[in-house]
OpenMM code with the backbone's topology and positions (N, CA, C; nanometers):
from openmm import Vec3, app, unit

residues = "MET LEU ALA GLU LYS HIS VAL GLN TYR PHE MET GLY LYS ALA LYS ARG LEU PHE SER LEU ALA LYS ALA GLN ARG GLU GLY ALA ASP LYS LEU GLU ALA LEU GLY GLN GLU LEU GLU ALA LYS ALA ASP GLU ILE ASP THR LYS ILE GLN GLN ASP LYS ARG LYS".split()
positions = [
    Vec3(0.7442, -21.0100, 22.4611),
    Vec3(0.8369, -21.0613, 22.5607),
    Vec3(0.7614, -21.1120, 22.6836),
    Vec3(0.6705, -21.0334, 22.7351),
    Vec3(0.5945, -21.0732, 22.8527),
    Vec3(0.5079, -21.1951, 22.8217),
    Vec3(0.4484, -21.1979, 22.7036),
    Vec3(0.3646, -21.3110, 22.6643),
    Vec3(0.4475, -21.4386, 22.6574),
    Vec3(0.5698, -21.4294, 22.6093),
    Vec3(0.6578, -21.5463, 22.6009),
    Vec3(0.6891, -21.6008, 22.7403),
    Vec3(0.7057, -21.5130, 22.8371),
    Vec3(0.7309, -21.5561, 22.9744),
    Vec3(0.6094, -21.6280, 23.0317),
    Vec3(0.4904, -21.5782, 22.9977),
    Vec3(0.3677, -21.6445, 23.0425),
    Vec3(0.3573, -21.7838, 22.9822),
    Vec3(0.3911, -21.7950, 22.8538),
    Vec3(0.3875, -21.9251, 22.7867),
    Vec3(0.4841, -22.0205, 22.8552),
    Vec3(0.6048, -21.9761, 22.8803),
    Vec3(0.7049, -22.0600, 22.9467),
    Vec3(0.6587, -22.1002, 23.0863),
    Vec3(0.6020, -22.0059, 23.1574),
    Vec3(0.5535, -22.0335, 23.2924),
    Vec3(0.4463, -22.1418, 23.2906),
    Vec3(0.3448, -22.1222, 23.2057),
    Vec3(0.2348, -22.2189, 23.2004),
    Vec3(0.2808, -22.3549, 23.1480),
    Vec3(0.3734, -22.3566, 23.0549),
    Vec3(0.4257, -22.4841, 23.0054),
    Vec3(0.5031, -22.5562, 23.1156),
    Vec3(0.5795, -22.4819, 23.1925),
    Vec3(0.6526, -22.5420, 23.3042),
    Vec3(0.5580, -22.5988, 23.4082),
    Vec3(0.4525, -22.5247, 23.4395),
    Vec3(0.3538, -22.5734, 23.5372),
    Vec3(0.2824, -22.6977, 23.4837),
    Vec3(0.2487, -22.6968, 23.3566),
    Vec3(0.1813, -22.8120, 23.2961),
    Vec3(0.2705, -22.9358, 23.3038),
    Vec3(0.3977, -22.9213, 23.2710),
    Vec3(0.4902, -23.0351, 23.2784),
    Vec3(0.5005, -23.0878, 23.4207),
    Vec3(0.5023, -22.9971, 23.5171),
    Vec3(0.5097, -23.0376, 23.6583),
    Vec3(0.3848, -23.1153, 23.6985),
    Vec3(0.2682, -23.0691, 23.6537),
    Vec3(0.1438, -23.1393, 23.6851),
    Vec3(0.1408, -23.2778, 23.6208),
    Vec3(0.1882, -23.2877, 23.4974),
    Vec3(0.1941, -23.4187, 23.4315),
    Vec3(0.2862, -23.5129, 23.5078),
    Vec3(0.3974, -23.4596, 23.5557),
    Vec3(0.4911, -23.5398, 23.6330),
    Vec3(0.4288, -23.5874, 23.7637),
    Vec3(0.3578, -23.4978, 23.8314),
    Vec3(0.2908, -23.5351, 23.9562),
    Vec3(0.1828, -23.6407, 23.9322),
    Vec3(0.1082, -23.6258, 23.8245),
    Vec3(0.0031, -23.7232, 23.7927),
    Vec3(0.0635, -23.8609, 23.7685),
    Vec3(0.1744, -23.8644, 23.6969),
    Vec3(0.2411, -23.9929, 23.6701),
    Vec3(0.2885, -24.0564, 23.8009),
    Vec3(0.3469, -23.9774, 23.8891),
    Vec3(0.3954, -24.0287, 24.0172),
    Vec3(0.2789, -24.0809, 24.1009),
    Vec3(0.1654, -24.0119, 24.0972),
    Vec3(0.0479, -24.0555, 24.1719),
    Vec3(-0.0017, -24.1903, 24.1207),
    Vec3(-0.0052, -24.2066, 23.9884),
    Vec3(-0.0498, -24.3345, 23.9311),
    Vec3(0.0449, -24.4469, 23.9723),
    Vec3(0.1749, -24.4209, 23.9656),
    Vec3(0.2723, -24.5228, 24.0039),
    Vec3(0.2581, -24.5574, 24.1512),
    Vec3(0.2392, -24.4567, 24.2342),
    Vec3(0.2205, -24.4800, 24.3776),
    Vec3(0.0924, -24.5569, 24.4044),
    Vec3(-0.0136, -24.5224, 24.3329),
    Vec3(-0.1417, -24.5910, 24.3500),
    Vec3(-0.1290, -24.7369, 24.3075),
    Vec3(-0.0562, -24.7620, 24.1993),
    Vec3(-0.0357, -24.9006, 24.1546),
    Vec3(0.0377, -24.9816, 24.2611),
    Vec3(0.1384, -24.9213, 24.3225),
    Vec3(0.2134, -24.9917, 24.4276),
    Vec3(0.1249, -25.0194, 24.5488),
    Vec3(0.0439, -24.9205, 24.5871),
    Vec3(-0.0463, -24.9406, 24.7004),
    Vec3(-0.1488, -25.0493, 24.6715),
    Vec3(-0.1996, -25.0515, 24.5493),
    Vec3(-0.2964, -25.1545, 24.5133),
    Vec3(-0.2330, -25.2931, 24.5191),
    Vec3(-0.1104, -25.3056, 24.4709),
    Vec3(-0.0406, -25.4336, 24.4753),
    Vec3(-0.0190, -25.4782, 24.6199),
    Vec3(0.0189, -25.3850, 24.7063),
    Vec3(0.0372, -25.4192, 24.8472),
    Vec3(-0.0947, -25.4620, 24.9108),
    Vec3(-0.2022, -25.3938, 24.8766),
    Vec3(-0.3335, -25.4307, 24.9280),
    Vec3(-0.3729, -25.5711, 24.8847),
    Vec3(-0.3436, -25.6048, 24.7601),
    Vec3(-0.3745, -25.7388, 24.7110),
    Vec3(-0.2923, -25.8447, 24.7841),
    Vec3(-0.1670, -25.8137, 24.8122),
    Vec3(-0.0834, -25.9071, 24.8875),
    Vec3(-0.1397, -25.9290, 25.0282),
    Vec3(-0.1844, -25.8211, 25.0917),
    Vec3(-0.2414, -25.8333, 25.2261),
    Vec3(-0.3713, -25.9138, 25.2241),
    Vec3(-0.4538, -25.8930, 25.1223),
    Vec3(-0.5767, -25.9725, 25.1106),
    Vec3(-0.5443, -26.1207, 25.0939),
    Vec3(-0.4445, -26.1508, 25.0116),
    Vec3(-0.4058, -26.2892, 24.9900),
    Vec3(-0.3560, -26.3519, 25.1198),
    Vec3(-0.2778, -26.2773, 25.1956),
    Vec3(-0.2273, -26.3270, 25.3237),
    Vec3(-0.3432, -26.3502, 25.4209),
    Vec3(-0.4390, -26.2574, 25.4236),
    Vec3(-0.5556, -26.2733, 25.5104),
    Vec3(-0.6346, -26.3981, 25.4712),
    Vec3(-0.6486, -26.4231, 25.3415),
    Vec3(-0.7188, -26.5432, 25.2950),
    Vec3(-0.6459, -26.6702, 25.3392),
    Vec3(-0.5118, -26.6680, 25.3322),
    Vec3(-0.4334, -26.7833, 25.3757),
    Vec3(-0.4576, -26.8106, 25.5250),
    Vec3(-0.4532, -26.7060, 25.6036),
    Vec3(-0.4724, -26.7208, 25.7482),
    Vec3(-0.6135, -26.7701, 25.7780),
    Vec3(-0.7129, -26.7134, 25.7091),
    Vec3(-0.8514, -26.7548, 25.7303),
    Vec3(-0.8708, -26.9010, 25.6925),
    Vec3(-0.8109, -26.9434, 25.5840),
    Vec3(-0.8195, -27.0838, 25.5427),
    Vec3(-0.7598, -27.1747, 25.6491),
    Vec3(-0.6448, -27.1344, 25.7015),
    Vec3(-0.5791, -27.2125, 25.8063),
    Vec3(-0.6675, -27.2203, 25.9312),
    Vec3(-0.7293, -27.1096, 25.9687),
    Vec3(-0.8182, -27.1083, 26.0852),
    Vec3(-0.9349, -27.2038, 26.0628),
    Vec3(-0.9942, -27.1990, 25.9454),
    Vec3(-1.1101, -27.2844, 25.9150),
    Vec3(-1.0699, -27.4319, 25.9165),
    Vec3(-0.9499, -27.4620, 25.8648),
    Vec3(-0.9017, -27.6010, 25.8657),
    Vec3(-0.8784, -27.6491, 26.0095),
    Vec3(-0.8216, -27.5634, 26.0923),
    Vec3(-0.7968, -27.6008, 26.2322),
    Vec3(-0.9272, -27.6235, 26.3079),
    Vec3(-1.0309, -27.5492, 26.2754),
    Vec3(-1.1608, -27.5656, 26.3420),
    Vec3(-1.2236, -27.6991, 26.3077),
    Vec3(-1.1942, -27.7508, 26.1879),
    Vec3(-1.2552, -27.8766, 26.1438),
    Vec3(-1.1880, -27.9988, 26.2073),
    Vec3(-1.0745, -27.9799, 26.2656),
    Vec3(-1.0001, -28.0922, 26.3240),
    Vec3(-1.0582, -28.1369, 26.4540),
] * unit.nanometer
topology = app.Topology()
chain = topology.addChain("A")
for resn in residues:
    res = topology.addResidue(resn, chain)
    for name in ("N", "CA", "C"):
        topology.addAtom(name, app.Element.getBySymbol(name[0]), res)
């Protein structure tokens, strides 16, 4: 009986950790996408600055 409770406990903790890992990956993917958008915007602004300097 006690061993079964330990099994249930550890299985529950394992499932929770898997869930947290998945959420972290999804969050990291979103942050990476936002970072790429910001880099693209910075490149656009830099290009515009360089074009204005040539005028």
